[in-house]
C-alpha positions as CSV (number, residue, x, y, z in Angstrom):
1,M,84.3,-23.5,-50.6
2,K,84.7,-24.3,-54.3
3,L,87.5,-26.1,-56.0
4,S,88.2,-22.9,-58.1
5,D,88.8,-21.0,-54.8
6,V,91.3,-23.6,-53.6
7,M,93.2,-23.7,-56.9
8,S,93.3,-19.9,-57.1
9,A,94.7,-19.7,-53.6
10,A,97.4,-22.2,-54.4
11,T,100.0,-20.0,-56.1
12,G,103.2,-21.3,-57.5
13,L,101.9,-24.7,-58.6
14,S,102.6,-23.9,-62.2
15,A,106.3,-24.4,-61.6
16,Y,105.8,-28.1,-60.8
17,A,104.1,-28.6,-64.2
18,E,107.0,-26.9,-66.0
19,V,109.6,-29.0,-64.1
20,A,107.7,-32.1,-64.9
21,L,107.5,-31.1,-68.6
22,V,111.3,-30.5,-68.7
23,I,112.0,-33.9,-67.1
24,F,109.6,-35.7,-69.5
25,M,111.2,-34.0,-72.5
26,G,114.7,-34.9,-71.3
27,V,113.8,-38.6,-70.8
28,F,112.0,-38.6,-74.2
29,L,114.9,-37.2,-76.0
30,G,117.3,-39.6,-74.2
31,V,115.3,-42.6,-75.4
32,I,115.1,-41.2,-79.0
33,L,118.9,-40.6,-79.0
34,D,119.6,-44.1,-77.5
35,L,117.5,-45.6,-80.3
36,F,119.2,-43.8,-83.1
37,F,122.8,-44.1,-81.8
38,S,122.8,-47.8,-80.7
39,G,122.9,-49.3,-84.1
40,R,125.3,-52.2,-83.3
41,R,123.2,-53.3,-80.2
42,N,120.0,-53.1,-82.3
43,E,121.5,-55.3,-85.0
44,Q,122.4,-57.9,-82.4
45,M,118.9,-57.7,-80.9
46,Q,117.3,-58.3,-84.2
47,L,118.9,-61.7,-84.5
48,L,117.9,-63.0,-81.0
49,P,114.6,-64.6,-82.0
50,L,116.3,-66.4,-84.9
51,E,119.1,-67.7,-82.6
52,D,116.5,-69.0,-80.1
53,D,114.6,-70.8,-82.9
54,A,117.7,-72.4,-84.2
55,R,118.8,-73.6,-80.8
56,A,115.3,-74.9,-79.9
57,S,115.0,-76.9,-83.1
58,S,118.3,-78.5,-82.7
59,H,117.7,-79.5,-79.1
60,R,114.2,-80.8,-79.3
61,L,113.3,-83.9,-77.3
62,P,111.6,-86.7,-79.2
63,K,107.9,-86.8,-78.8
64,R,106.4,-89.4,-76.6
65,G,103.6,-91.6,-77.7
66,R,100.4,-91.9,-75.8
67,P,100.4,-94.5,-73.0
């Protein structure tokens, strides 16, 4: 028995590929829309590394010398 025989006997499997494609496109479009319409959140996220650097530099512990 060849693989082509098994696949030709399995009818109706193309519907699963179409459903998977529709789900993928929905999630993809959802992510794209979230990126474009969440401007305020993105502006806050841009500043996070700078805030961390400012806090880290102001709270540094003094360096210890070698024993």
